[in-house]
C-alpha positions as CSV (number, residue, x, y, z in Angstrom):
1,M,0.0,0.0,0.0
2,T,1.4,3.4,-1.0
3,K,2.3,5.6,2.0
4,L,0.9,9.1,2.2
5,K,3.1,11.9,0.8
6,L,2.0,15.5,1.2
7,T,3.5,18.7,-0.2
8,G,3.6,22.3,1.1
9,K,1.9,23.4,-2.1
10,A,-1.0,21.1,-1.5
11,L,-1.4,22.5,2.1
12,R,-1.1,26.1,0.9
13,N,-3.8,25.4,-1.7
14,I,-6.3,24.5,1.0
15,G,-5.5,27.7,3.0
16,F,-2.6,26.7,5.3
17,P,-0.5,29.8,6.3
18,E,3.1,30.1,5.4
19,G,5.4,29.0,8.2
20,P,6.0,26.1,10.6
21,A,2.3,25.0,10.5
22,I,3.0,23.4,7.1
23,S,5.9,21.2,8.1
24,I,4.3,20.2,11.4
25,A,1.2,19.2,9.5
26,I,3.1,17.2,6.9
27,T,5.1,15.3,9.5
28,A,2.1,14.5,11.7
29,M,-0.1,13.4,8.9
30,E,2.5,11.2,7.3
31,Q,3.2,9.5,10.6
32,R,-0.3,9.2,12.0
33,F,-2.4,8.9,8.8
34,K,0.2,7.2,6.5
35,H,-2.4,4.9,5.0
36,H,-4.8,7.6,4.1
37,T,-5.1,8.9,0.5
38,E,-4.0,12.5,-0.2
39,A,-7.5,13.6,-0.7
40,A,-8.7,12.1,2.6
41,A,-5.7,13.6,4.5
42,L,-6.4,17.0,3.0
43,D,-10.0,16.8,4.0
44,I,-8.9,16.2,7.6
45,L,-6.6,19.2,7.5
46,K,-9.4,21.3,6.1
47,Q,-11.4,20.5,9.2
48,V,-8.6,21.3,11.5
49,L,-7.9,24.6,9.7
50,T,-11.6,25.6,9.9
51,D,-11.8,25.2,13.7
52,P,-8.4,24.3,15.2
53,M,-9.7,24.8,18.8
54,A,-11.9,21.7,18.4
55,Y,-8.8,19.5,17.8
56,L,-6.6,20.6,20.7
57,A,-7.4,17.5,22.7
58,D,-6.9,15.1,19.7
59,D,-3.6,13.2,20.1
60,A,-3.0,13.0,16.4
61,L,-3.9,16.5,15.4
62,R,-3.2,18.7,18.5
63,K,0.2,19.9,17.4
64,I,-1.2,21.0,14.0
65,A,-4.1,22.7,15.8
66,G,-1.9,24.4,18.3
67,R,0.4,25.8,15.6
68,L,-2.6,27.0,13.6
69,M,-4.0,28.8,16.6
70,E,-0.6,30.4,17.2
71,A,-0.5,31.6,13.6
72,K,-4.1,32.7,13.8
73,E,-3.4,34.8,17.0
74,E,-0.5,36.6,15.2
75,E,-3.2,37.8,12.6
76,D,-5.9,38.4,15.1
77,I,-7.7,41.8,15.5
78,P,-6.0,43.3,18.6
79,L,-8.2,44.0,21.7
80,K,-8.1,47.5,23.4
81,E,-5.3,47.9,25.8
82,I,-7.6,50.0,28.0
83,P,-10.9,48.4,28.6
84,V,-14.3,50.2,28.6
85,P,-15.2,50.8,32.3
86,Y,-18.4,48.9,33.4
87,E,-20.6,48.7,36.5
88,I,-20.8,45.4,38.4
89,F,-24.0,44.8,40.4
90,G,-23.8,42.3,43.2
91,A,-20.0,41.9,42.8
92,G,-19.8,39.9,46.0
93,F,-21.4,36.8,44.5
94,I,-20.2,36.8,41.0
95,E,-17.8,34.1,40.0
96,T,-14.3,34.8,38.6
97,G,-15.1,33.1,35.3
98,A,-17.9,35.6,34.5
99,L,-15.7,38.5,35.5
100,Q,-12.9,37.3,33.1
101,Q,-15.4,37.0,30.2
102,M,-16.7,40.4,30.8
103,N,-13.2,41.9,31.0
104,S,-12.5,40.4,27.6
105,A,-15.8,41.8,26.1
106,V,-15.1,45.4,27.2
107,R,-11.8,45.3,25.4
108,L,-13.3,44.7,22.0
109,P,-12.6,47.5,19.6
110,V,-16.3,48.0,19.0
111,A,-17.3,48.0,22.8
112,V,-18.7,51.3,24.0
113,A,-20.2,50.4,27.4
114,G,-21.0,47.4,29.6
115,A,-22.6,46.2,32.8
116,L,-22.7,42.9,34.8
117,M,-25.9,41.9,36.5
118,P,-26.0,40.2,40.0
119,D,-27.1,36.8,38.7
120,A,-24.0,36.6,36.4
121,H,-22.2,33.4,35.8
122,Q,-19.9,32.0,33.2
123,G,-21.2,31.2,29.8
124,Y,-19.9,31.4,26.2
125,G,-19.0,34.7,24.6
126,L,-20.6,37.1,27.0
127,P,-21.2,35.8,30.5
128,I,-24.8,35.0,31.4
129,G,-25.9,38.3,33.0
130,G,-23.6,40.4,30.7
131,V,-24.7,43.5,29.0
132,L,-22.6,45.0,26.2
133,A,-23.2,48.0,24.0
134,T,-21.3,48.2,20.7
135,N,-20.9,50.6,17.9
136,N,-22.2,49.4,14.5
137,A,-21.6,45.8,15.4
138,V,-23.8,42.8,16.5
139,I,-22.2,39.8,18.2
140,P,-24.1,36.5,17.7
141,Y,-22.6,35.0,20.8
142,G,-23.4,38.2,22.7
143,V,-27.0,37.3,22.1
144,G,-26.5,33.5,22.7
145,V,-27.6,30.3,21.2
146,D,-31.2,30.5,22.5
147,I,-32.1,33.7,20.7
148,G,-35.1,35.4,22.3
149,C,-35.2,33.2,25.3
150,R,-37.9,34.9,27.3
151,M,-40.5,35.0,30.1
152,C,-44.2,35.1,29.7
153,L,-46.6,35.5,32.5
154,S,-50.4,35.2,32.0
155,I,-52.7,36.3,34.8
156,L,-56.0,34.5,34.7
157,D,-59.5,34.8,36.1
158,L,-59.7,31.4,37.8
159,P,-60.2,31.4,41.6
160,V,-56.8,30.9,43.3
161,D,-58.0,28.1,45.6
162,Q,-58.5,25.8,42.5
163,L,-54.7,25.2,42.4
164,D,-55.2,23.1,45.6
165,K,-58.7,21.9,45.2
166,K,-58.4,20.9,41.6
167,A,-54.7,20.3,41.3
168,S,-55.1,17.2,39.1
169,R,-56.8,19.5,36.4
170,F,-53.8,21.7,36.2
171,I,-51.3,18.8,36.2
172,D,-53.3,17.1,33.5
173,A,-53.1,20.3,31.4
174,L,-49.3,20.4,31.8
175,M,-49.0,16.8,30.8
176,K,-51.2,16.9,27.7
177,H,-50.5,20.3,26.4
178,T,-46.7,21.0,26.9
179,K,-43.7,19.3,25.3
180,F,-40.1,19.6,26.6
181,G,-36.6,18.7,25.5
182,A,-34.2,18.8,22.6
183,G,-35.8,17.9,19.3
184,E,-39.4,17.6,20.7
185,E,-42.1,18.6,18.2
186,W,-45.9,18.5,18.0
187,D,-47.4,15.9,15.6
188,E,-49.9,18.5,14.4
189,P,-48.0,21.9,14.1
190,A,-49.8,25.0,15.2
191,E,-50.5,27.8,12.8
192,A,-48.9,31.1,13.4
193,A,-48.3,34.3,11.4
194,V,-44.6,34.3,12.2
195,L,-44.2,31.1,10.1
196,E,-45.4,33.1,7.0
197,H,-42.5,35.6,7.4
198,H,-40.9,36.3,4.1
199,L,-37.4,35.4,5.5
200,F,-38.4,31.8,5.7
201,R,-38.7,32.0,1.9
202,E,-35.7,34.3,1.1
203,L,-32.9,33.1,3.3
204,P,-31.6,29.6,2.4
205,L,-30.7,28.8,6.0
206,L,-34.2,29.7,7.2
207,R,-35.9,27.9,4.4
208,R,-34.3,24.7,5.5
209,L,-35.4,25.3,9.1
210,L,-39.1,26.1,8.4
211,D,-40.5,22.6,8.9
212,K,-38.6,22.1,12.2
213,A,-39.7,25.6,13.4
214,A,-43.3,24.7,12.6
215,G,-43.2,21.5,14.5
216,Q,-41.4,23.0,17.6
217,L,-43.7,26.0,17.9
218,G,-45.4,25.8,21.3
219,T,-42.7,23.5,22.8
220,S,-40.1,24.2,25.4
221,G,-36.4,23.4,25.6
222,G,-34.5,21.4,28.3
223,G,-32.3,22.7,31.1
224,N,-33.9,25.5,33.0
225,H,-36.9,25.9,30.8
226,F,-40.3,25.5,32.4
227,V,-44.0,26.0,32.4
228,E,-45.6,26.4,35.8
229,W,-48.8,27.3,37.6
230,G,-48.6,29.5,40.6
231,L,-50.0,32.4,42.6
232,V,-49.5,36.0,41.5
233,Q,-49.6,38.8,44.0
234,I,-49.8,42.3,42.6
235,T,-48.5,44.8,45.1
236,G,-47.9,47.9,43.0
237,A,-48.7,49.7,39.7
238,T,-47.9,47.7,36.6
239,D,-48.8,48.2,32.9
240,C,-51.3,45.3,33.5
241,H,-54.0,47.6,34.9
242,L,-54.8,45.1,37.6
243,A,-55.9,46.0,41.1
244,P,-53.6,44.8,43.9
245,G,-54.5,41.3,45.0
246,T,-53.8,37.6,44.6
247,Y,-54.5,35.9,41.2
248,L,-53.8,32.6,39.5
249,G,-51.0,32.7,37.0
250,L,-49.2,30.7,34.3
251,L,-45.5,31.4,33.9
252,S,-43.3,30.0,31.0
253,H,-39.5,30.3,30.3
254,S,-38.0,29.1,26.9
255,G,-36.8,30.5,23.6
256,S,-36.5,29.9,19.9
257,R,-35.6,26.3,20.1
258,G,-33.8,24.7,17.1
259,L,-34.4,27.7,14.9
260,G,-32.4,30.1,17.2
261,A,-29.7,27.6,17.8
262,Q,-29.1,27.0,14.1
263,I,-29.1,30.8,13.4
264,A,-26.6,31.4,16.2
265,T,-24.3,28.6,15.1
266,Y,-24.2,29.6,11.5
267,Y,-23.6,33.3,12.0
268,T,-21.2,32.8,14.9
269,R,-19.1,30.6,12.6
270,L,-19.3,33.3,9.9
271,A,-18.4,36.1,12.3
272,R,-15.3,34.2,13.5
273,E,-14.1,33.8,9.9
274,L,-14.6,37.5,9.2
275,C,-13.4,38.8,12.6
276,P,-10.5,36.8,14.0
277,L,-9.9,37.6,17.6
278,P,-7.5,36.5,20.3
279,R,-8.4,33.1,21.9
280,E,-9.9,34.6,25.1
281,A,-12.3,36.6,23.0
282,A,-12.8,34.4,20.0
283,H,-16.5,33.7,20.7
284,L,-17.1,37.5,20.8
285,A,-16.6,37.9,17.0
286,W,-18.9,40.4,15.6
287,L,-20.7,41.3,12.3
288,E,-20.8,44.9,11.1
289,M,-24.3,46.2,11.0
290,D,-23.8,47.8,7.6
291,S,-22.5,44.6,6.1
292,E,-24.7,42.0,4.2
293,A,-23.9,39.4,6.9
294,G,-24.7,41.8,9.7
295,Q,-28.1,42.7,8.2
296,E,-28.9,39.0,7.5
297,Y,-28.2,38.0,11.2
298,W,-30.1,41.0,12.5
299,Q,-33.2,40.1,10.5
300,A,-32.8,36.4,11.4
301,M,-32.3,37.3,15.1
302,N,-35.5,39.4,15.2
303,L,-37.4,36.7,13.4
304,A,-36.2,34.2,16.1
305,G,-37.3,36.6,18.7
306,D,-40.8,36.9,17.2
307,Y,-40.9,33.1,16.9
308,A,-40.0,32.7,20.6
309,S,-42.8,35.1,21.5
310,A,-45.3,33.2,19.3
311,S,-44.2,30.0,20.8
312,H,-45.0,31.1,24.4
313,H,-48.3,32.5,23.2
314,E,-49.1,29.1,21.8
315,I,-48.2,27.3,25.0
316,H,-50.4,29.7,26.9
317,R,-53.3,29.4,24.5
318,R,-53.3,25.6,24.9
319,M,-53.1,25.8,28.7
320,I,-55.8,28.5,29.0
321,K,-58.1,26.6,26.7
322,A,-57.5,23.3,28.6
323,T,-58.5,24.9,32.0
324,G,-61.4,27.1,30.7
325,A,-59.7,30.3,31.9
326,Q,-59.9,33.8,30.6
327,L,-56.8,36.0,30.2
328,L,-56.8,39.1,32.4
329,A,-53.3,40.4,31.7
330,R,-49.8,39.4,30.5
331,V,-46.2,40.5,31.3
332,E,-43.4,39.2,29.1
333,N,-39.9,40.0,28.1
334,H,-36.8,38.7,26.1
335,H,-33.6,38.2,28.0
336,N,-31.2,36.8,25.2
337,F,-31.4,39.4,22.5
338,A,-29.8,42.6,21.0
339,W,-31.6,45.9,20.6
340,K,-30.9,49.2,18.9
341,E,-31.0,51.8,21.6
342,V,-29.8,55.4,22.1
343,H,-27.5,55.9,25.1
344,N,-25.7,59.3,25.8
345,G,-27.0,60.5,22.4
346,Q,-25.5,57.6,20.4
347,E,-27.3,54.8,18.7
348,L,-25.8,51.5,20.0
349,I,-26.4,47.8,19.7
350,V,-27.1,46.7,23.2
351,H,-26.6,42.9,23.8
352,R,-28.4,41.4,26.9
353,K,-27.2,37.9,27.4
354,G,-29.3,36.7,30.3
355,A,-30.4,40.2,31.3
356,T,-33.9,41.8,31.5
357,P,-34.7,45.1,29.7
358,A,-35.3,47.7,32.5
359,A,-35.9,51.0,30.7
360,K,-37.9,53.4,32.8
361,G,-41.5,52.2,33.2
362,V,-40.9,48.9,31.3
363,C,-42.3,45.8,33.1
364,G,-40.7,42.4,33.1
365,V,-40.5,39.1,35.0
366,I,-37.4,37.9,36.9
367,P,-37.9,34.2,38.0
368,G,-36.4,32.6,41.1
369,S,-36.3,28.8,41.1
370,M,-38.9,25.9,41.2
371,T,-39.5,26.8,44.9
372,A,-38.4,30.4,45.2
373,P,-40.6,33.3,44.1
374,G,-40.2,35.2,40.9
375,Y,-40.7,39.0,40.7
376,I,-42.7,41.3,38.5
377,V,-40.7,44.4,38.1
378,R,-40.8,47.9,36.5
379,G,-37.6,49.3,35.2
380,R,-36.1,52.5,36.6
381,G,-34.0,53.3,33.5
382,D,-30.6,53.2,35.4
383,A,-27.9,54.5,33.0
384,A,-25.0,52.6,34.5
385,S,-26.8,49.3,33.9
386,L,-27.7,50.3,30.3
387,H,-31.3,50.1,31.3
388,S,-31.0,46.4,32.4
389,A,-31.6,44.1,35.3
390,A,-30.9,40.4,36.2
391,H,-32.8,37.7,34.3
392,G,-33.2,35.3,37.3
393,A,-31.5,34.0,40.3
394,G,-28.4,32.8,38.4
395,R,-26.6,29.6,38.9
396,A,-24.5,29.0,42.0
397,M,-23.5,25.6,40.9
398,S,-22.8,24.1,37.4
399,R,-25.1,21.4,36.3
400,F,-22.4,18.8,36.8
401,T,-21.6,20.0,40.4
402,A,-25.3,20.1,41.2
403,T,-25.9,16.5,40.0
404,Q,-22.9,15.3,42.0
405,S,-23.8,17.1,45.2
406,I,-27.6,17.3,45.4
407,T,-29.6,14.1,45.8
408,R,-33.1,13.5,44.6
409,Y,-34.1,13.0,48.2
410,E,-32.9,16.5,49.1
411,L,-34.7,18.0,46.1
412,N,-38.0,16.2,47.0
413,K,-37.6,17.4,50.6
414,Q,-37.3,21.0,49.4
415,L,-40.4,20.6,47.2
416,R,-42.5,19.2,50.0
417,E,-41.4,22.0,52.4
418,H,-42.6,24.6,49.8
419,G,-45.7,22.8,48.7
420,V,-44.5,22.5,45.1
421,T,-45.4,19.7,42.7
422,L,-42.6,19.0,40.1
423,I,-43.1,17.1,36.9
424,G,-39.8,16.2,35.3
425,G,-36.8,18.2,36.3
426,G,-33.9,16.9,38.4
427,P,-31.1,17.8,40.8
428,D,-29.3,19.9,38.2
429,E,-32.2,22.4,38.5
430,A,-32.7,22.1,42.2
431,P,-33.3,25.4,44.1
432,M,-29.9,24.8,45.9
433,A,-28.1,25.0,42.6
434,Y,-29.2,28.7,42.3
435,K,-28.3,31.9,44.0
436,N,-30.7,33.4,46.6
437,I,-33.1,35.3,44.5
438,N,-33.7,37.7,47.4
439,E,-30.1,38.6,47.5
440,V,-30.0,39.1,43.7
441,M,-33.0,41.5,44.0
442,A,-31.4,43.4,46.9
443,A,-28.3,44.0,44.7
444,Q,-30.4,45.7,42.0
445,Q,-32.8,47.9,44.0
446,G,-31.6,50.8,41.9
447,L,-32.5,49.1,38.6
448,V,-36.1,48.0,39.1
449,D,-39.1,48.4,41.4
450,V,-40.9,45.3,42.5
451,V,-44.6,45.5,41.7
452,G,-45.6,41.8,42.1
453,R,-44.5,38.3,43.0
454,F,-45.1,34.8,41.4
455,Q,-45.0,31.8,43.7
456,P,-44.6,28.5,41.8
457,K,-47.0,25.7,42.8
458,I,-47.0,23.1,39.9
459,V,-43.9,23.0,37.8
460,R,-43.1,21.1,34.6
461,M,-39.5,20.8,33.2
462,A,-37.7,18.5,30.8
463,D,-37.0,15.0,32.1
464,D,-34.8,13.7,29.3
465,G,-31.5,15.2,30.4
466,S,-31.7,18.0,27.8
467,K,-29.3,20.9,28.5
468,E,-30.8,23.7,26.4
469,D,-31.1,27.0,28.2
């Protein structure tokens, strides 16, 4: 069998940079892949060249990947030496990883302002709880994979005592009319105006995703996504026009499902090709707003946000119909999105990755955990926060740590003590895995006014081990 022989010319033809990377690649491939054809070997090298970071742990390819990343860093767009200053809310309980990610974000050449919310923890690109304002640039990973992930609270006309007296009715509605987890779809897709959007016909990526989007409309992801019945206590003036008092409520948390994930993956890869950054900031690659790619992503992102909203409305429609309720009022908001906003007289792109819009007078929902209360808030328009607030309690433990340190018995004990019925879910989403929501709220008193509370009573989450959030 003929042994593999590669040439520098062949590697340069597929895009390898001049320098040591070529000789390192030839040596490694001829030693470790000596029985491959030249075409097969070059296909492997193309994959490594496209995403060298993915091969750093591969015994056969890591030397090639490492040298390619070193060569890439030599060509990277440099970060600012002096970072943009930013305000940290609740600094005492924000992990180091989140701070490091935010410190990289505010050194981007396009960064203008930033803020870190008290529920912040490490994510990808921007930390969860990170807010970043940029000039003429949108960062796909500054929005996140679950584009338009949001809260939706419906306040209903049913007597509040029915949650106890007729609990089986509400449990049955959750079981029959919600679906959770990666890949879950309805057998008979719902109809919605968002599915008729012209972008589903005009953009090839979205055209391929239309059928999946139709099937997943009205479903929820895994991880920390939920649909739950509970008690709503209105204590102050909202934009709901409801008198103070206690109401029955339905609260949901999820986003744009596979549609948003595919949009995020596609345009993040494109951004990284067009905007090479140092390793610590690579996921923060941006698209210029006046470029074709930037405009495509912006339109697709907004469509994914509209889809997420329509998906929540479909969930609520099914649940309200199943229980014979009437809708009195609704409060809802995105928390993985980017907005065009004017701050200090300048139009900026404000990314809120796990952060709630909190412009003056704007209402939203900040959830706690499956036993802790969520809060209905009205924004105060704080300039230092870029008109933002936390999007929840925020994780105190990673999912892995939670599953290793919290038992199902401990979770069930917490549920019993708080009178909460849980369908699905697991220790990775246990209340103990989250920060204390009351401490988070105390750290942002200057950002929002609390005008109501939501206390969960019957909660449904994914039970298939999905990790979408």
